C-alpha positions as CSV (number, residue, x, y, z in Angstrom):
1,X,-26.6,6.7,12.9
2,X,-27.4,7.8,9.4
3,X,-31.0,8.2,8.1
4,X,-31.0,4.9,6.5
5,X,-32.5,1.8,8.1
6,X,-30.6,0.0,10.7
7,X,-30.6,-4.0,10.2
8,X,-31.0,-5.9,13.6
9,X,-29.8,-9.2,13.4
10,X,-32.1,-11.4,16.0
11,X,-30.3,-15.0,16.5
12,X,-32.7,-17.6,18.2
13,X,-31.1,-20.9,19.6
14,X,-33.3,-23.7,19.3
15,X,-33.6,-27.1,20.4
16,X,-36.9,-29.2,20.3
17,X,-38.8,-25.9,20.8
18,X,-41.5,-26.9,18.2
19,X,-44.4,-25.3,20.6
20,X,-42.3,-22.2,21.0
21,X,-41.1,-21.3,17.2
22,X,-44.2,-19.4,16.1
23,X,-45.0,-17.6,19.3
24,X,-41.6,-16.2,19.4
25,X,-41.6,-15.5,15.8
26,X,-44.5,-13.4,16.4
27,X,-43.4,-11.6,19.2
28,X,-40.4,-10.5,17.3
29,X,-42.4,-9.5,14.2
30,X,-44.4,-7.6,16.6
31,X,-41.5,-5.9,18.3
32,X,-40.0,-4.7,14.9
33,X,-43.3,-3.4,13.7
34,X,-43.4,-0.9,16.4
35,X,-39.7,0.0,15.8
36,X,-39.3,2.8,12.8
37,X,-35.9,2.7,11.2
38,X,-34.8,-0.8,11.9
39,X,-34.9,-3.7,9.4
40,X,-35.1,-7.2,10.9
41,X,-32.6,-10.1,10.1
42,X,-34.2,-13.2,11.9
43,X,-31.7,-16.0,12.3
44,X,-33.3,-19.3,14.0
45,X,-30.4,-22.0,14.5
46,X,-31.8,-25.4,15.0
47,X,-29.5,-27.8,17.1
48,X,-30.6,-31.1,15.3
49,X,-34.2,-31.2,16.9
50,X,-36.1,-34.5,17.0
51,X,-39.5,-33.0,17.1
52,X,-41.3,-31.2,14.2
53,X,-39.2,-28.4,14.4
54,X,-37.7,-28.6,10.8
55,X,-41.2,-28.7,9.0
56,X,-42.2,-25.8,11.1
57,X,-39.2,-23.8,10.1
58,X,-39.1,-24.6,6.5
59,X,-42.8,-23.2,6.2
60,X,-42.0,-20.2,8.2
61,X,-38.8,-19.7,5.8
62,X,-41.2,-20.0,3.1
63,X,-43.4,-17.5,4.6
64,X,-41.4,-14.7,5.5
65,X,-38.3,-13.8,3.6
66,X,-36.7,-12.0,6.7
67,X,-36.3,-15.5,8.0
68,X,-33.1,-17.7,7.9
69,X,-32.7,-20.9,9.4
70,X,-29.5,-22.8,10.1
71,X,-29.6,-26.5,10.9
72,X,-26.8,-28.1,12.4
73,X,-25.3,-31.6,11.4
74,X,-26.0,-32.9,15.0
75,X,-26.6,-31.9,18.7
76,X,-23.6,-29.7,19.8
77,X,-24.7,-29.6,23.4
78,X,-25.3,-26.4,24.8
79,X,-26.8,-23.1,22.9
80,X,-23.1,-21.5,22.4
81,X,-22.4,-23.1,19.3
82,X,-25.8,-22.3,18.0
83,X,-25.1,-18.3,18.9
84,X,-21.9,-18.7,17.4
85,X,-23.2,-20.0,14.3
86,X,-25.9,-17.2,14.0
87,X,-23.2,-14.5,14.8
88,X,-21.1,-15.8,12.0
89,X,-23.9,-15.5,9.5
90,X,-25.3,-12.3,10.9
91,X,-26.3,-9.5,8.3
92,X,-27.1,-6.5,11.0
93,X,-25.1,-3.5,12.5
94,X,-25.9,-5.3,15.7
95,X,-27.0,-8.8,16.8
96,X,-29.5,-9.8,19.6
97,X,-29.3,-13.3,21.1
98,X,-32.5,-14.9,22.4
99,X,-33.3,-18.7,23.6
100,X,-36.1,-20.3,21.8
101,X,-38.1,-21.2,25.1
102,X,-39.0,-17.5,25.2
103,X,-38.0,-16.9,29.0
104,X,-36.1,-13.9,27.9
105,X,-38.7,-11.6,26.5
106,X,-38.1,-10.2,22.9
107,X,-40.4,-7.0,24.0
108,X,-37.0,-5.9,25.9
109,X,-35.2,-5.3,22.5
110,X,-36.4,-1.7,22.1
111,X,-34.8,-0.7,25.3
112,X,-31.6,-2.7,24.1
113,X,-31.4,-1.0,20.8
114,X,-31.9,2.5,23.0
115,X,-29.1,1.8,25.3
116,X,-27.1,1.0,21.9
117,X,-27.9,4.1,20.2
118,X,-27.0,6.4,23.3
119,X,-23.4,4.7,22.6
120,X,-23.2,1.3,24.2
121,X,-21.7,-1.4,22.4
122,X,-22.8,-4.1,24.6
123,X,-26.4,-4.1,26.1
124,X,-27.2,-7.4,28.5
125,X,-30.2,-8.4,30.5
126,X,-29.9,-8.8,34.1
127,X,-32.0,-11.4,35.8
128,X,-33.3,-9.7,39.0
129,X,-35.9,-12.9,39.4
130,X,-36.4,-16.2,37.6
131,X,-39.7,-17.6,37.2
132,X,-40.6,-21.5,37.1
133,X,-37.5,-22.3,39.2
134,X,-37.4,-23.6,42.7
135,X,-35.7,-22.0,45.8
136,X,-32.9,-24.2,45.5
137,X,-32.1,-23.6,41.6
138,X,-32.5,-20.1,42.3
139,X,-30.0,-20.0,45.2
140,X,-27.8,-22.3,42.9
141,X,-27.5,-19.7,40.0
142,X,-27.2,-16.7,42.1
143,X,-24.2,-18.6,44.2
144,X,-23.0,-19.4,41.0
145,X,-22.7,-16.2,39.5
146,X,-21.5,-14.7,42.6
147,X,-18.6,-17.3,42.8
148,X,-17.6,-16.8,39.3
149,X,-17.6,-13.0,39.7
150,X,-15.0,-13.5,42.7
151,X,-12.9,-16.3,40.8
152,X,-13.0,-15.2,37.2
153,X,-9.5,-13.2,36.1
154,X,-12.0,-10.9,34.3
155,X,-15.0,-8.9,35.6
156,X,-18.4,-10.5,34.6
157,X,-21.4,-9.0,35.5
158,X,-24.0,-10.9,38.0
159,X,-26.9,-12.5,36.7
160,X,-26.4,-11.7,33.0
161,X,-27.0,-14.3,30.6
162,X,-26.6,-14.6,27.0
163,X,-29.7,-12.2,26.2
164,X,-28.1,-9.2,24.9
165,X,-27.5,-7.0,22.0
166,X,-23.9,-6.5,20.7
167,X,-22.6,-4.1,18.2
168,X,-21.1,-5.7,14.8
169,X,-17.6,-4.4,16.2
170,X,-17.9,-6.7,19.3
171,X,-18.9,-9.5,17.3
172,X,-16.1,-9.3,14.9
173,X,-13.6,-9.6,18.0
174,X,-15.7,-12.3,19.7
175,X,-15.4,-14.5,16.1
176,X,-12.0,-13.9,16.5
177,X,-11.7,-16.0,19.7
178,X,-11.0,-19.2,18.8
179,X,-11.1,-21.5,22.0
180,X,-13.3,-24.7,21.7
181,X,-15.3,-24.3,25.1
182,X,-17.2,-21.1,24.0
183,X,-19.2,-19.2,26.6
184,X,-20.6,-15.8,25.2
185,X,-21.5,-14.3,28.4
186,X,-18.1,-14.6,29.7
187,X,-16.1,-13.6,26.4
188,X,-18.6,-10.7,25.9
189,X,-16.9,-9.3,29.1
190,X,-13.3,-10.1,28.1
191,X,-13.4,-8.5,24.6
192,X,-14.6,-5.3,26.7
193,X,-15.9,-2.1,25.0
194,X,-18.7,0.0,26.4
195,X,-21.3,-2.3,28.4
196,X,-24.4,-1.8,30.4
197,X,-27.0,-3.9,31.7
198,X,-31.1,-3.8,31.6
199,X,-32.8,-5.7,34.6
200,X,-35.6,-7.9,33.9
201,X,-37.6,-11.0,35.2
202,X,-36.8,-13.9,33.5
203,X,-40.0,-16.1,32.6
204,X,-41.2,-19.5,33.4
205,X,-41.1,-21.4,30.3
206,X,-44.5,-21.8,28.4
207,X,-43.9,-24.6,26.2
208,X,-42.3,-27.9,26.1
209,X,-39.7,-28.6,29.2
210,X,-36.3,-27.7,30.0
211,X,-33.5,-30.0,29.3
212,X,-31.3,-28.7,32.4
213,X,-31.5,-29.9,35.8
214,X,-29.2,-29.7,38.8
215,X,-26.6,-32.0,37.7
216,X,-26.3,-30.6,34.1
217,X,-26.1,-27.2,35.9
218,X,-23.0,-28.3,38.3
219,X,-21.5,-29.5,35.2
220,X,-22.0,-26.1,33.3
221,X,-20.9,-24.3,36.2
222,X,-17.7,-26.3,36.9
223,X,-16.7,-25.8,33.0
224,X,-17.2,-22.1,33.1
225,X,-15.3,-21.7,36.0
226,X,-12.4,-24.0,34.8
227,X,-12.4,-21.9,31.7
228,X,-12.1,-18.1,33.3
229,X,-10.6,-18.9,36.5
230,X,-6.8,-20.2,37.6
231,X,-7.6,-20.2,41.1
232,X,-8.4,-23.7,41.9
233,X,-4.9,-24.6,40.7
234,X,-3.7,-21.6,43.2
235,X,-5.5,-23.1,45.8
236,X,-4.2,-26.7,45.2
237,X,-0.3,-25.3,45.9
238,X,-1.8,-23.6,48.8
239,X,-3.2,-26.5,50.3
240,X,-0.2,-28.5,49.7
241,X,1.9,-25.8,51.6
242,X,-0.7,-26.2,54.6
243,X,-0.5,-29.8,54.6
244,X,3.2,-29.7,54.2
245,X,3.4,-27.5,57.4
246,X,1.0,-29.4,59.3
247,X,3.0,-32.4,58.8
248,X,5.9,-31.0,59.8
249,X,4.5,-29.6,63.1
250,X,2.7,-32.9,63.7
251,X,6.2,-34.3,63.6
252,X,7.6,-32.0,65.9
253,X,4.6,-32.3,68.4
254,X,5.0,-36.4,68.1
255,X,8.8,-36.1,69.1
256,X,7.9,-33.7,72.1
257,X,5.2,-36.0,73.4
258,X,7.5,-39.1,73.0
259,X,10.3,-37.1,74.7
260,X,8.2,-36.4,77.8
261,X,5.9,-39.4,77.7
262,X,7.5,-42.4,76.2
263,X,4.5,-44.6,76.9
264,X,2.0,-42.6,75.0
265,X,-0.5,-44.3,72.7
266,X,0.7,-44.4,69.4
267,X,-1.1,-46.7,66.9
268,X,-3.0,-47.4,63.6
269,X,-6.2,-45.2,64.0
270,X,-3.6,-42.1,63.7
271,X,-1.9,-43.8,60.4
272,X,-5.5,-44.5,59.2
273,X,-6.7,-41.0,59.5
274,X,-3.4,-39.6,58.0
275,X,-3.4,-41.8,55.1
276,X,-7.1,-40.9,54.2
277,X,-6.4,-37.3,54.6
278,X,-3.5,-37.2,52.4
279,X,-5.0,-39.8,50.1
280,X,-8.1,-37.3,49.7
281,X,-5.9,-34.1,49.3
282,X,-3.9,-35.9,46.4
283,X,-6.7,-37.3,44.6
284,X,-8.8,-33.7,44.9
285,X,-5.4,-32.3,43.3
286,X,-5.3,-34.9,40.5
287,X,-9.0,-34.2,39.8
288,X,-8.6,-30.4,39.7
289,X,-5.5,-30.6,37.3
290,X,-7.4,-33.0,35.0
291,X,-10.2,-30.9,34.5
292,X,-7.4,-28.4,33.1
293,X,-5.7,-31.0,31.3
294,X,-8.9,-31.8,29.6
295,X,-9.4,-28.2,28.2
296,X,-6.2,-28.4,27.0
297,X,-6.7,-31.6,25.1
298,X,-9.9,-30.0,23.7
299,X,-8.2,-26.9,22.5
300,X,-5.3,-28.7,20.9
301,X,-7.4,-30.9,18.9
302,X,-8.9,-27.9,17.0
303,X,-11.8,-29.6,16.0
304,X,-14.7,-27.5,14.7
305,X,-17.4,-25.9,17.6
306,X,-20.1,-26.7,15.0
307,X,-20.9,-28.2,12.0
308,X,-24.0,-26.4,9.5
309,X,-25.9,-29.4,7.7
310,X,-27.9,-26.5,5.6
311,X,-29.1,-23.0,5.5
312,X,-32.8,-22.4,4.5
313,X,-33.5,-19.0,3.2
314,X,-36.4,-17.9,0.4
315,X,-35.7,-15.2,-1.8
316,X,-38.6,-12.4,-2.4
317,X,-40.5,-13.2,-5.6
318,X,-40.3,-10.4,-8.3
319,X,-43.6,-10.0,-10.2
């Protein structure tokens, strides 16, 4: 890198985080006050919050000209569209992604930058431990990442979330991907480049409450697996083949039994069990195919992943 200052864009995705806005702003500013040779481009993306976030953002942007705030036209669900909007509007040579709940520590950014300066294009946080989650949720998260790593057609790091630093050239490649269901933590692995992880402990939420629960986590896990794995479809064809083999063997067994014991019991219970079994297999196969068809349905519509209502930034006054 040259002797001029490098600009780092820090993108913070927020939804109803009014209590966390000022604390995360102050922590990020403190980090960059202690970083020599780097300018801060701070982008907050508000996913159409229903609390007092907009008022706080407007005051903050007026107070500090390094702050830009992107307001979405409505709530677009997960933070992924918010991160994407921030990446599209970044001005830095690298981007750092943060969630507005401050569970991922901004104080880790200097370590990210150190790895970036050492030649890595992507530096992501590895959650060694999650505080504020029960045993069930921690087990679920670890199990999900393990399953995703085994099922996905690309190598996805274990326990790596959105919290990361990405070089501008990586962001350029990510922005060229036009798929509707956009998951940066997976697409980040897809585009490649030199990548490394930095372990950390994910803190418990200090303010507000999370919108996530076990059911939403299951939906999120299912969506990501469908987007990055063909194996469920392969399993359905394999299961169909096994059922066909089992059916053929059953026919052979029934014929043999009938030949050697014509008076052997036959009747409704066997038919009932077989009908339930085959019906369940068919419904399961249809449900898996329906998931993939739904993804195709969303992709072919080509609707925008997000819509920006306005961008707020105050210019420096010249006296």
